[in-house]
PyMOL Python script that loads the backbone (N, CA, C, O; Angstrom):
from pymol import cmd

cmd.read_pdbstr("""\
ATOM      1  N   MET A   1      44.193 -53.809 274.533  1.00  0.00           N
ATOM      2  CA  MET A   1      44.119 -52.658 273.627  1.00  0.00           C
ATOM      3  C   MET A   1      45.349 -52.726 272.970  1.00  0.00           C
ATOM      4  O   MET A   1      46.374 -52.875 273.636  1.00  0.00           O
ATOM      5  N   ASN A   2      45.386 -52.638 271.772  1.00  0.00           N
ATOM      6  CA  ASN A   2      46.464 -52.581 270.678  1.00  0.00           C
ATOM      7  C   ASN A   2      46.911 -51.230 270.247  1.00  0.00           C
ATOM      8  O   ASN A   2      46.222 -50.526 269.510  1.00  0.00           O
ATOM      9  N   ASN A   3      48.199 -50.835 270.766  1.00  0.00           N
ATOM     10  CA  ASN A   3      48.752 -49.533 270.416  1.00  0.00           C
ATOM     11  C   ASN A   3      49.594 -49.792 269.228  1.00  0.00           C
ATOM     12  O   ASN A   3      50.392 -50.727 269.289  1.00  0.00           O
ATOM     13  N   ASN A   4      49.512 -49.062 268.132  1.00  0.00           N
ATOM     14  CA  ASN A   4      50.323 -49.278 266.926  1.00  0.00           C
ATOM     15  C   ASN A   4      50.965 -47.997 266.616  1.00  0.00           C
ATOM     16  O   ASN A   4      50.454 -46.913 266.898  1.00  0.00           O
ATOM     17  N   LEU A   5      52.182 -48.154 265.984  1.00  0.00           N
ATOM     18  CA  LEU A   5      52.940 -47.085 265.616  1.00  0.00           C
ATOM     19  C   LEU A   5      53.301 -47.425 264.199  1.00  0.00           C
ATOM     20  O   LEU A   5      53.687 -48.536 263.835  1.00  0.00           O
ATOM     21  N   PHE A   6      53.123 -46.256 263.348  1.00  0.00           N
ATOM     22  CA  PHE A   6      53.266 -46.330 261.906  1.00  0.00           C
ATOM     23  C   PHE A   6      54.536 -45.367 261.600  1.00  0.00           C
ATOM     24  O   PHE A   6      54.641 -44.236 262.075  1.00  0.00           O
ATOM     25  N   LEU A   7      55.443 -45.948 260.779  1.00  0.00           N
ATOM     26  CA  LEU A   7      56.592 -44.752 260.359  1.00  0.00           C
ATOM     27  C   LEU A   7      56.458 -44.651 258.797  1.00  0.00           C
ATOM     28  O   LEU A   7      56.533 -45.580 257.992  1.00  0.00           O
ATOM     29  N   LEU A   8      56.265 -43.456 258.572  1.00  0.00           N
ATOM     30  CA  LEU A   8      56.167 -43.115 257.075  1.00  0.00           C
ATOM     31  C   LEU A   8      57.618 -42.463 256.770  1.00  0.00           C
ATOM     32  O   LEU A   8      57.937 -41.347 257.179  1.00  0.00           O
ATOM     33  N   LYS A   9      58.402 -43.251 256.048  1.00  0.00           N
ATOM     34  CA  LYS A   9      59.684 -42.762 255.633  1.00  0.00           C
ATOM     35  C   LYS A   9      59.699 -41.706 254.414  1.00  0.00           C
ATOM     36  O   LYS A   9      58.993 -41.778 253.408  1.00  0.00           O
ATOM     37  N   ASP A  10      60.593 -40.769 254.695  1.00  0.00           N
ATOM     38  CA  ASP A  10      60.624 -39.839 253.457  1.00  0.00           C
ATOM     39  C   ASP A  10      59.331 -39.252 252.931  1.00  0.00           C
ATOM     40  O   ASP A  10      59.100 -38.988 251.751  1.00  0.00           O
ATOM     41  N   PHE A  11      58.498 -39.079 253.990  1.00  0.00           N
ATOM     42  CA  PHE A  11      57.088 -38.622 253.632  1.00  0.00           C
ATOM     43  C   PHE A  11      57.027 -37.221 253.239  1.00  0.00           C
ATOM     44  O   PHE A  11      56.034 -36.864 252.604  1.00  0.00           O
ATOM     45  N   ASN A  12      57.909 -36.391 253.511  1.00  0.00           N
ATOM     46  CA  ASN A  12      57.946 -34.911 253.417  1.00  0.00           C
ATOM     47  C   ASN A  12      57.620 -34.619 251.863  1.00  0.00           C
ATOM     48  O   ASN A  12      56.954 -33.619 251.596  1.00  0.00           O
ATOM     49  N   VAL A  13      58.009 -35.346 250.979  1.00  0.00           N
ATOM     50  CA  VAL A  13      57.875 -35.010 249.573  1.00  0.00           C
ATOM     51  C   VAL A  13      56.347 -35.058 249.192  1.00  0.00           C
ATOM     52  O   VAL A  13      55.968 -34.406 248.218  1.00  0.00           O
ATOM     53  N   PHE A  14      55.428 -35.835 249.952  1.00  0.00           N
ATOM     54  CA  PHE A  14      54.001 -35.923 249.744  1.00  0.00           C
ATOM     55  C   PHE A  14      53.174 -34.875 250.482  1.00  0.00           C
ATOM     56  O   PHE A  14      52.078 -34.584 250.001  1.00  0.00           O
ATOM     57  N   LEU A  15      53.558 -34.316 251.529  1.00  0.00           N
ATOM     58  CA  LEU A  15      52.714 -33.399 252.266  1.00  0.00           C
ATOM     59  C   LEU A  15      52.354 -32.105 251.621  1.00  0.00           C
ATOM     60  O   LEU A  15      51.422 -31.418 252.042  1.00  0.00           O
ATOM     61  N   ASP A  16      53.176 -31.732 250.483  1.00  0.00           N
ATOM     62  CA  ASP A  16      52.680 -30.607 249.789  1.00  0.00           C
ATOM     63  C   ASP A  16      51.519 -30.886 248.873  1.00  0.00           C
ATOM     64  O   ASP A  16      50.887 -29.949 248.385  1.00  0.00           O
ATOM     65  N   LYS A  17      51.238 -32.051 248.641  1.00  0.00           N
ATOM     66  CA  LYS A  17      50.089 -32.312 247.600  1.00  0.00           C
ATOM     67  C   LYS A  17      48.796 -32.271 248.434  1.00  0.00           C
ATOM     68  O   LYS A  17      48.691 -32.964 249.446  1.00  0.00           O
ATOM     69  N   ILE A  18      47.825 -31.466 248.014  1.00  0.00           N
ATOM     70  CA  ILE A  18      46.564 -31.337 248.738  1.00  0.00           C
ATOM     71  C   ILE A  18      45.859 -32.628 249.040  1.00  0.00           C
ATOM     72  O   ILE A  18      45.315 -32.791 250.132  1.00  0.00           O
ATOM     73  N   THR A  19      45.852 -33.567 248.090  1.00  0.00           N
ATOM     74  CA  THR A  19      44.989 -34.913 248.236  1.00  0.00           C
ATOM     75  C   THR A  19      45.590 -35.584 249.479  1.00  0.00           C
ATOM     76  O   THR A  19      44.938 -35.967 250.450  1.00  0.00           O
ATOM     77  N   ILE A  20      46.847 -35.671 249.330  1.00  0.00           N
ATOM     78  CA  ILE A  20      47.590 -36.345 250.580  1.00  0.00           C
ATOM     79  C   ILE A  20      47.479 -35.819 251.824  1.00  0.00           C
ATOM     80  O   ILE A  20      47.281 -36.514 252.820  1.00  0.00           O
ATOM     81  N   SER A  21      47.621 -34.359 251.841  1.00  0.00           N
ATOM     82  CA  SER A  21      47.304 -33.671 253.096  1.00  0.00           C
ATOM     83  C   SER A  21      45.945 -33.793 253.565  1.00  0.00           C
ATOM     84  O   SER A  21      45.693 -33.837 254.769  1.00  0.00           O
ATOM     85  N   ARG A  22      45.096 -33.849 252.708  1.00  0.00           N
ATOM     86  CA  ARG A  22      43.639 -34.107 253.218  1.00  0.00           C
ATOM     87  C   ARG A  22      43.505 -35.713 253.780  1.00  0.00           C
ATOM     88  O   ARG A  22      42.844 -35.909 254.800  1.00  0.00           O
ATOM     89  N   LYS A  23      44.010 -36.594 253.236  1.00  0.00           N
ATOM     90  CA  LYS A  23      43.942 -37.928 253.613  1.00  0.00           C
ATOM     91  C   LYS A  23      44.628 -37.932 255.095  1.00  0.00           C
ATOM     92  O   LYS A  23      43.999 -38.350 256.067  1.00  0.00           O
ATOM     93  N   VAL A  24      45.845 -37.478 255.190  1.00  0.00           N
ATOM     94  CA  VAL A  24      46.373 -37.304 256.491  1.00  0.00           C
ATOM     95  C   VAL A  24      45.661 -36.764 257.514  1.00  0.00           C
ATOM     96  O   VAL A  24      45.671 -37.277 258.633  1.00  0.00           O
ATOM     97  N   LYS A  25      44.899 -35.552 257.189  1.00  0.00           N
ATOM     98  CA  LYS A  25      44.006 -34.945 258.198  1.00  0.00           C
ATOM     99  C   LYS A  25      42.792 -35.862 258.607  1.00  0.00           C
ATOM    100  O   LYS A  25      42.408 -35.897 259.776  1.00  0.00           O
ATOM    101  N   ASN A  26      42.197 -36.603 257.608  1.00  0.00           N
ATOM    102  CA  ASN A  26      41.267 -37.545 258.054  1.00  0.00           C
ATOM    103  C   ASN A  26      41.702 -38.720 258.646  1.00  0.00           C
ATOM    104  O   ASN A  26      40.970 -39.250 259.481  1.00  0.00           O
ATOM    105  N   LEU A  27      42.826 -39.246 258.341  1.00  0.00           N
ATOM    106  CA  LEU A  27      43.542 -40.372 259.166  1.00  0.00           C
ATOM    107  C   LEU A  27      43.747 -39.777 260.488  1.00  0.00           C
ATOM    108  O   LEU A  27      43.468 -40.494 261.450  1.00  0.00           O
ATOM    109  N   GLN A  28      44.172 -38.625 260.702  1.00  0.00           N
ATOM    110  CA  GLN A  28      44.551 -38.114 262.147  1.00  0.00           C
ATOM    111  C   GLN A  28      43.460 -38.273 263.097  1.00  0.00           C
ATOM    112  O   GLN A  28      43.689 -38.561 264.271  1.00  0.00           O
ATOM    113  N   ILE A  29      42.175 -38.083 262.605  1.00  0.00           N
ATOM    114  CA  ILE A  29      40.797 -38.324 263.387  1.00  0.00           C
ATOM    115  C   ILE A  29      40.727 -39.820 263.852  1.00  0.00           C
ATOM    116  O   ILE A  29      40.479 -40.169 265.006  1.00  0.00           O
ATOM    117  N   TRP A  30      40.944 -40.532 262.948  1.00  0.00           N
ATOM    118  CA  TRP A  30      40.884 -42.117 263.125  1.00  0.00           C
ATOM    119  C   TRP A  30      41.836 -42.497 264.230  1.00  0.00           C
ATOM    120  O   TRP A  30      41.495 -43.182 265.193  1.00  0.00           O
ATOM    121  N   LEU A  31      43.001 -42.035 264.049  1.00  0.00           N
ATOM    122  CA  LEU A  31      44.245 -42.569 264.767  1.00  0.00           C
ATOM    123  C   LEU A  31      44.137 -42.026 266.156  1.00  0.00           C
ATOM    124  O   LEU A  31      44.630 -42.717 267.047  1.00  0.00           O
ATOM    125  N   LYS A  32      43.574 -40.908 266.474  1.00  0.00           N
ATOM    126  CA  LYS A  32      43.290 -40.341 267.797  1.00  0.00           C
ATOM    127  C   LYS A  32      42.320 -41.137 268.536  1.00  0.00           C
ATOM    128  O   LYS A  32      42.470 -41.474 269.710  1.00  0.00           O
ATOM    129  N   ARG A  33      41.170 -41.467 267.692  1.00  0.00           N
ATOM    130  CA  ARG A  33      40.217 -42.192 268.366  1.00  0.00           C
ATOM    131  C   ARG A  33      40.615 -43.686 268.698  1.00  0.00           C
ATOM    132  O   ARG A  33      40.072 -44.289 269.624  1.00  0.00           O
ATOM    133  N   ASN A  34      41.445 -44.170 268.018  1.00  0.00           N
ATOM    134  CA  ASN A  34      42.043 -45.687 268.141  1.00  0.00           C
ATOM    135  C   ASN A  34      43.197 -45.858 268.866  1.00  0.00           C
ATOM    136  O   ASN A  34      43.658 -46.990 269.011  1.00  0.00           O
ATOM    137  N   ASN A  35      43.756 -44.837 269.368  1.00  0.00           N
ATOM    138  CA  ASN A  35      45.000 -44.861 270.134  1.00  0.00           C
ATOM    139  C   ASN A  35      46.186 -45.485 269.202  1.00  0.00           C
ATOM    140  O   ASN A  35      46.861 -46.461 269.529  1.00  0.00           O
ATOM    141  N   LYS A  36      46.305 -44.851 268.151  1.00  0.00           N
ATOM    142  CA  LYS A  36      47.311 -45.154 267.191  1.00  0.00           C
ATOM    143  C   LYS A  36      48.339 -44.106 266.889  1.00  0.00           C
ATOM    144  O   LYS A  36      48.003 -42.948 267.136  1.00  0.00           O
ATOM    145  N   TYR A  37      49.485 -44.308 266.418  1.00  0.00           N
ATOM    146  CA  TYR A  37      50.481 -43.156 266.237  1.00  0.00           C
ATOM    147  C   TYR A  37      51.128 -43.076 264.957  1.00  0.00           C
ATOM    148  O   TYR A  37      51.356 -44.156 264.411  1.00  0.00           O
ATOM    149  N   VAL A  38      51.465 -42.046 264.375  1.00  0.00           N
ATOM    150  CA  VAL A  38      52.167 -41.885 263.015  1.00  0.00           C
ATOM    151  C   VAL A  38      53.398 -41.046 263.366  1.00  0.00           C
ATOM    152  O   VAL A  38      53.322 -40.006 264.019  1.00  0.00           O
ATOM    153  N   PHE A  39      54.514 -41.552 262.901  1.00  0.00           N
ATOM    154  CA  PHE A  39      55.774 -40.623 262.699  1.00  0.00           C
ATOM    155  C   PHE A  39      56.158 -40.618 261.413  1.00  0.00           C
ATOM    156  O   PHE A  39      56.273 -41.635 260.729  1.00  0.00           O
ATOM    157  N   MET A  40      56.396 -39.336 260.991  1.00  0.00           N
ATOM    158  CA  MET A  40      56.800 -39.158 259.584  1.00  0.00           C
ATOM    159  C   MET A  40      58.287 -38.553 259.759  1.00  0.00           C
ATOM    160  O   MET A  40      58.638 -37.715 260.590  1.00  0.00           O
ATOM    161  N   SER A  41      59.073 -39.183 258.773  1.00  0.00           N
ATOM    162  CA  SER A  41      60.337 -38.835 258.672  1.00  0.00           C
ATOM    163  C   SER A  41      60.676 -38.266 257.197  1.00  0.00           C
ATOM    164  O   SER A  41      59.989 -38.549 256.216  1.00  0.00           O
ATOM    165  N   GLY A  42      61.765 -37.466 257.156  1.00  0.00           N
ATOM    166  CA  GLY A  42      62.146 -36.858 255.917  1.00  0.00           C
ATOM    167  C   GLY A  42      63.356 -35.865 256.094  1.00  0.00           C
ATOM    168  O   GLY A  42      63.676 -35.451 257.208  1.00  0.00           O
ATOM    169  N   THR A  43      63.934 -35.547 255.074  1.00  0.00           N
ATOM    170  CA  THR A  43      65.127 -34.584 255.253  1.00  0.00           C
ATOM    171  C   THR A  43      64.755 -33.160 255.777  1.00  0.00           C
ATOM    172  O   THR A  43      65.514 -32.423 256.406  1.00  0.00           O
ATOM    173  N   LYS A  44      63.401 -32.878 255.399  1.00  0.00           N
ATOM    174  CA  LYS A  44      62.861 -31.488 255.767  1.00  0.00           C
ATOM    175  C   LYS A  44      61.465 -31.785 255.773  1.00  0.00           C
ATOM    176  O   LYS A  44      60.869 -32.122 254.751  1.00  0.00           O
ATOM    177  N   ILE A  45      60.884 -31.661 256.976  1.00  0.00           N
ATOM    178  CA  ILE A  45      59.245 -31.692 257.065  1.00  0.00           C
ATOM    179  C   ILE A  45      58.707 -30.330 257.465  1.00  0.00           C
ATOM    180  O   ILE A  45      59.042 -29.709 258.473  1.00  0.00           O
ATOM    181  N   ARG A  46      57.855 -29.956 256.570  1.00  0.00           N
ATOM    182  CA  ARG A  46      57.045 -28.821 256.809  1.00  0.00           C
ATOM    183  C   ARG A  46      55.477 -29.329 256.762  1.00  0.00           C
ATOM    184  O   ARG A  46      54.876 -29.801 255.796  1.00  0.00           O
ATOM    185  N   ILE A  47      55.010 -29.096 258.063  1.00  0.00           N
ATOM    186  CA  ILE A  47      53.829 -29.696 258.269  1.00  0.00           C
ATOM    187  C   ILE A  47      52.815 -28.630 257.789  1.00  0.00           C
ATOM    188  O   ILE A  47      52.941 -27.492 258.243  1.00  0.00           O
ATOM    189  N   PRO A  48      51.860 -28.884 256.946  1.00  0.00           N
ATOM    190  CA  PRO A  48      50.825 -27.721 256.665  1.00  0.00           C
ATOM    191  C   PRO A  48      50.110 -27.368 257.708  1.00  0.00           C
ATOM    192  O   PRO A  48      49.817 -28.196 258.571  1.00  0.00           O
ATOM    193  N   LYS A  49      49.729 -26.085 257.774  1.00  0.00           N
ATOM    194  CA  LYS A  49      48.907 -25.638 258.909  1.00  0.00           C
ATOM    195  C   LYS A  49      47.661 -26.303 259.239  1.00  0.00           C
ATOM    196  O   LYS A  49      47.252 -26.360 260.399  1.00  0.00           O
ATOM    197  N   ASN A  50      47.016 -26.832 258.199  1.00  0.00           N
ATOM    198  CA  ASN A  50      45.719 -27.574 258.540  1.00  0.00           C
ATOM    199  C   ASN A  50      45.962 -28.948 259.178  1.00  0.00           C
ATOM    200  O   ASN A  50      45.035 -29.654 259.576  1.00  0.00           O
ATOM    201  N   LEU A  51      47.130 -29.258 259.245  1.00  0.00           N
ATOM    202  CA  LEU A  51      47.472 -30.504 259.937  1.00  0.00           C
ATOM    203  C   LEU A  51      47.901 -30.244 261.486  1.00  0.00           C
ATOM    204  O   LEU A  51      47.872 -31.089 262.381  1.00  0.00           O
ATOM    205  N   HIS A  52      48.234 -29.118 261.582  1.00  0.00           N
ATOM    206  CA  HIS A  52      48.639 -28.857 263.145  1.00  0.00           C
ATOM    207  C   HIS A  52      47.415 -28.893 263.963  1.00  0.00           C
ATOM    208  O   HIS A  52      46.332 -28.426 263.610  1.00  0.00           O
ATOM    209  N   GLU A  53      47.677 -29.521 265.159  1.00  0.00           N
ATOM    210  CA  GLU A  53      46.623 -29.620 266.186  1.00  0.00           C
ATOM    211  C   GLU A  53      46.785 -28.733 267.527  1.00  0.00           C
ATOM    212  O   GLU A  53      45.928 -28.786 268.409  1.00  0.00           O
TER     213      GLU A  53
END
""", "prot")
cmd.dss("prot")
cmd.show_as("cartoon", "prot")
cmd.util.cbc("prot")
cmd.orient("prot")
């Protein structure tokens, strides 16, 4: 089994964009099924409510 970790640096500037937020939500489903992980870093991260689980 391959476990992967992805780091998205300074990603906070993109989370306010609805198209990016939707893609992250869709990606979340795939990541969960495939035992993959994403870490997002930034100076201030405000995760949209639709991405909370």
